[in-house]
C-alpha positions as CSV (number, residue, x, y, z in Angstrom):
1,X,34.4,147.4,-48.8
2,X,34.0,145.7,-52.1
3,X,31.7,142.8,-52.8
4,X,31.8,140.2,-55.6
5,X,28.9,138.0,-56.7
6,X,28.2,135.8,-59.6
7,X,25.3,136.9,-61.8
8,X,23.5,135.5,-64.8
9,X,21.9,137.7,-67.5
10,X,20.6,137.6,-71.1
11,X,22.7,138.5,-74.1
12,X,22.8,137.9,-77.8
13,X,25.5,136.2,-79.9
14,X,25.6,137.8,-83.4
15,X,27.4,136.4,-86.5
16,X,26.8,137.0,-90.2
17,X,23.4,138.5,-89.6
18,X,22.3,135.6,-87.3
19,X,21.3,136.3,-83.7
20,X,21.1,133.7,-81.0
21,X,19.8,134.5,-77.6
22,X,21.9,133.1,-74.7
23,X,22.6,133.4,-71.0
24,X,25.9,134.8,-69.7
25,X,27.5,134.2,-66.3
26,X,29.7,137.0,-65.0
27,X,31.2,138.4,-61.8
28,X,29.7,141.6,-60.5
29,X,32.1,143.7,-58.3
30,X,30.8,146.6,-56.3
31,X,33.6,148.8,-54.8
32,X,31.4,151.3,-53.0
33,X,27.6,152.0,-52.9
34,X,28.1,155.3,-54.7
35,X,30.0,153.7,-57.7
36,X,28.4,151.7,-60.5
37,X,29.3,148.0,-60.4
38,X,31.9,146.5,-62.7
39,X,31.4,143.2,-64.6
40,X,34.2,140.7,-65.5
41,X,34.8,137.0,-66.3
42,X,32.0,136.7,-68.8
43,X,31.2,133.2,-69.8
44,X,28.6,132.1,-72.4
45,X,26.4,129.3,-70.9
46,X,25.8,126.3,-73.2
47,X,22.4,125.7,-74.6
48,X,20.9,123.8,-77.6
49,X,21.1,127.0,-79.6
50,X,24.7,128.0,-78.8
51,X,25.8,124.3,-79.2
52,X,24.5,124.4,-82.8
53,X,26.8,127.3,-83.8
54,X,29.9,126.2,-85.6
55,X,33.4,126.9,-84.6
56,X,34.7,130.2,-86.0
57,X,36.2,133.6,-85.4
58,X,33.4,135.9,-86.3
59,X,31.1,136.1,-83.3
60,X,30.2,139.1,-81.2
61,X,28.4,139.1,-77.8
62,X,25.9,141.9,-77.4
63,X,25.1,142.6,-73.8
64,X,22.1,144.6,-72.7
65,X,24.2,147.4,-71.2
66,X,25.5,148.2,-74.8
67,X,28.8,146.4,-74.5
68,X,30.0,144.3,-77.4
69,X,32.6,141.6,-76.9
70,X,34.3,140.0,-79.9
71,X,34.3,136.2,-79.6
72,X,35.5,133.1,-81.3
73,X,34.2,129.6,-80.9
74,X,36.9,127.0,-80.6
75,X,36.3,123.3,-79.8
76,X,32.8,124.1,-78.8
77,X,33.8,126.9,-76.3
78,X,33.4,130.7,-76.7
79,X,36.6,132.7,-76.1
80,X,37.2,136.4,-76.2
81,X,39.1,137.6,-79.3
82,X,41.8,140.0,-78.5
């Protein structure tokens, strides 16, 4: 039986040598107790620090598990770059 829950964790937005700490909301899915959980639907939570970052295509989200997700900021929202 799988379970899904919303979790919040710390991450860092990196761009041009600048680093901004942020909070990220994600969905944690556990398929079985013996398997590691999977995370999806990442969303950067707004803060004074993230709101000050300009729109642009050169952001990267560094997550504590080592994952790095390329981002762009468009109209004030962070979106995954594909």
